[in-house]
N, C-alpha and C positions, 0 to 999 in steps of 0.2 A: 505494500498499499504505498504509495507516495504520500510524502506528508504534504507537500505542495495542494493537493487532493484535496487535504484537511483544513487549508485555512492557512498552514504555516507562512509567516513572512518572516523578512529581516531583524525585525526590532525583535521577535522571539528568539531570534537564532542566539542575538548579543546577551539575552538574559539567561540562557539555558549553558552558554559556554562554561561556566564553574561547574554546572553537574556533569556535563559531558565527560570532563577532566575526572570525575568520580565514577564513571562506568554506568552512570545512568543514561537512559534513553526515553524521548518525548515521546507522550502520546495525549489523545485528546479525550476528554470526558465526554461518550456518548449516552449514558442512561446513569440514573441515582436510585441506588436499591436502598433497602433497608440498611445495609450496613455494609454494602460493597458495590462497587462501580465498575459499569463494564465502557474499558477505554478504546480506542482505534490506535495503533502503534504502526509503525513501519512492517510488521509480519504478522498482521490481521488484527482479529476482537481478541480481549485479555479479560477475564474478571479480575478485580484489583479491590483492595483495602487499603486505607491510609496506614502510616507506620506511626507506632507510638509516641514517635517524635513531635508528629503533625497534631495527632490528638491533643497531646498534653499540652502544647505552645497554643493551642485554638484558644481563642477568647471569645467566639459565638459561631451562630451555623455560618456567617457569611466566609469564616477561614477555612472551612472545609469544602473539598470540591464542589462544583456544579455543573449543569450541563453545560457543555460550550468551553469550558476550561480546559488549557493547556496545563499539562504536570511533568514530570520529572520521574519516572520511575526505575523500581529495578524489576527487571522482568525476567520470569519461566517459561520460555515458550515452551518448554515440553510439557507443562504442566497447563501453560494457555491462563497462566495467571502472573499476577504481578503485585507488587508494594509502592505504592504512591510515597515518594519522600517529600516534596515541595509542589505549590501550587505555583507557575509563573505567572508574572504580572500582568493581569487583564487590562485588555485593550480599552473594552468596553464592558459593561454589566448593565443589567435591569434588575433591579430591586424594588421591594415592599418589605411595609414592614409584615412582619409575620402575623396570620389573622389570630385575633383574640386579643387579650388584655397584655399579654408579653411582649417587653420592648426590645426587639431585638430585629437585625437587616434579615432580610429572605433574598437569595441571589436567583433570579426566576431562569434567566439565562447569561452567558457571559460569551465575551468577545464575539459580537454580533455586528454584523456591517450595517443590517438595516433590518428595522424593526415593524412589522405590518400590524398595524392596530385595525383590528378586524370588528366589524360593527355589523348589524343585520337591518337591512333596508324593511322589517316587517315590524311587526307591533312592539319589539322588543329596542327599539331604536331611541336612544339617548344622547343629547348632546352632552348634559354634565359628566354622562362615564366618560364619552369619548376626550372631553377636557379632563378629566383627570389622569385618563391613562396618557394624553400628552404630555400632562405636568410632568410625570416619571420619567418617559421616555427622553424628553428634553435632557434630563441629568443621568441619560446612561452613557452617553457618550460614542452609541452608535446615530444614523438617522432616522426619520421617522415618515411612515407613510400610513395614511388611513386609506385602506380598503373597506367599502362600503358593499357588502355581498346581499346575493338575493333580491337582485335589482330586478328580477323576474317575479316580484311579488309585490314591488313598487310601482303604483300608477305616478308618482312625483318624483324621479329619481332625480331632477335637475335641482329642483327646489331642497330636496334635502340635501344633495350635494353643496348648494350655495351657503347652506345654513352652517353645514360642518367648515367651510372655507372662510365664515364669518367667524370662529374660533380658532382656527386652524393655520394660523398664520404663515404663510410662506411652505407649507408640509402641501406635497403633491397629495393629491385626493382621487382615487379609482374605484368609480363605480364597477361592479362583475356582477356576474352571476355564475358561480360555481357549478352547478345543476348543471345548466345550459352553456357551461363552457363560452360564455359572452365574454370578452375583453380580459383575458386572462394573458394576452401575449403581452401586453404593458408590463406585467407582474414578472412574468420570465427573463426581462432583463436587469431584474435586482441579483438574479440567480445564477451568475456568471461563475465561471471555473475558480473554483475557491472561496465561494462567496459563500457567506452565512448570513440567512434571515431568520428572525425568532418572530411567530405568528403567536398574538397576546388578544384576548377578547373574552368576554364571556361565554358560558357554556349555550350551546345553541346558534351561535353566528355563523356555523359551518367552515370552522377552520379544519377539522379532518376531508371534509369535500374538497375545500381547497386544495390540498396536502395530496390528495388522493387524483386529482386533474394533474399537480406537477407529475406524479409519479407515471402518471398514465396505467394505473392497477387501482384496485378497491383494497388500498394495506390496509388503511384507518378506519375501524369501525364508526358506522353513522348512524346515530337515533333521530327519530323524529321528534322534532320541539313541539311541545304543548299547545295544541292549537287556542285554548281559552287565554294564555297571555303571552305565547312566543316564545317560553322558557325553554331551553333543553335540559337535559339530563345530561352529566359528566362522562361523554364517553372516553376521552381520552383521561386517563389515572396518574399519567405520570410523563415530567418532562423526556424528550429525547431528540437527539440529534440523527437527522435523516439525512445519508447521502442520495443523491437526486441522479436520474441516468443524464443530465445535461451536465455536471460535475460540480453544481451548487449544493446546497445545504440548509435543512429549513429545522429549526426546535420548535418541534409541537410542545403547546403547553396545557395543562388543563386548564376548562373555563372558570372564570375568577369571578364570583358576586362579591367579596369581599377586597376591594382595594385600599389598604391605607396608605399614606403616605410615606415615602422614606426618601428625603431630602431637605434642603434647609431654605428659609423663606427666599433666600438672594436670589437662588436659582430658579424660583418662580419666573422670574422676570421674562425668561424666553418664550413662555407659554402665554403670560398676561401682557407682552409690550406694549400693547394700545393702552391698557390699564395705569399700567407704571407711567408711560407717555403724559396721558391727560394729568395724573398725581402730581408730575414735576410742574405741570403749570397753574399747581394750587398756589393762591396768595400767602399760606402760611406752610413753611416745611412741616411743621409737626401737625398739619390739617388731619383729623381724624373723619371728615369726608360725612360729616352729620348735618349740622346745620351752621356751620362757621361761614362766614363773609368772602366771598372770592374763591369759592371750591368749585373746582373745574370739574370735577366728578361730577357733584351735585347737579351744576349744568348740563353737562351731556345726558343725566338721566333723565332732567328735565325735557329735553328737546328731543331724545331719543336716539341720537346717537351712539349710547352706550345702552346693551342690553340690560335692564335690570334682574335678570337670573343670572348672566355672564357675573355681575359683579358681584351678588350674592354668592355667586360659586368660588369666587376670588376671596372675599371674606372667610367663608369657610375654611378652606385650603390655610388660610394663613392662621385660623385659631387651632386648626388640628395641626399643624408645623410646631406653632408657639408651647404647644401641649408635649409634641414630641421631643421637643427642646429640650423641655423641663424634664423630662423622663429620662432622656438620653444620658442629661448631665448628673441624675442620681445614679444612673446606673457605671457611668464610669469613675464616679466616687467611693460607690460600693465595690467593683474590681480592683481599683488602687488599695481601699484598705486592707482588702481581703489579702493581696500580693505581700503587705507590709507584714499582716499577722503573719504569714507563712513563712517569711524570712526572718521574724523574732521568732516563731516556734522554732526554727532551723538552728538559729544561733544558739539558744537555750538550749536544745539537745548537744550541740556541738559543744558547749562549755564544759556540759554534765558528763560527754564521753573524756572530755580531757583533764576532768577533776578525778574520774575515775582510774586512768592512768600514771596520776600521779604528776600532772602538769598542773602548773599554777600561771 
């Protein structure tokens, strides 16, 4: 298997040099199971586990391999297995806060060139949800593309596309029908040799059908959506890197109903450039955009040049990120305290050992 086919590039080669001198080999993570990983190496697929050192030094889930990651492995080709000794630096990564109350980063896909943000043009079409995906994708380091699937079920495709264009500033938007195989040629342009595309979106938007179209075969299982609310059931149950006949790769991901932010407030700017530009024209620098005189936001809301729903979405994400900042700071302090507690405990243990040995 040629590493270039898997997306290997010169910058990765530079990062890998010290590990190559140790006799390790590069591989790419194709699937994450409960306690193991399927990796793609120069000599094919291997089942791998992380080393004890990787596990010990990891401070959270984001320090473990994710689908799309490049890793340095000690292969055992005769056993079709390997040990992962380190992660190479991620060129890009798409992350969210883990579902639930825990404050931790979950990397959904790594080393991605383009993110397809897939939305259905059926009853589940939701501008605010697309906005949230865009906010996360902006921070990923990958290029974003909005794919509006199920054009065959929509009578006003152009209207919906214009609505998305109003929030996806400068982002390509492609209405397609995976079932009828309409509009897919333009998507294939993103899937060149060695290129990786991640498909992200809610359950039922047609990600698996799109992948089957790229593959030219029904590899991915597809379920019908519920007719009453256009919601789908989770057909894809795990993230997976899939090689395409044309030389590109796609990362399939399970549908996500809960998409909590993992970024910072400053990095929302790319998604909300229009609101940030308006805010910069307010009379007061600390304007809260409520009843202050000379507020450009309030003026734009009154004359309709700024959509009220979009502004409320912006405020909601700001509140969410402020809360995340607070929780992240608390967690960092707890980790630091635990580290010094371990150091102090080890120091006391060593002191006792020296005293028992007659040393003072």
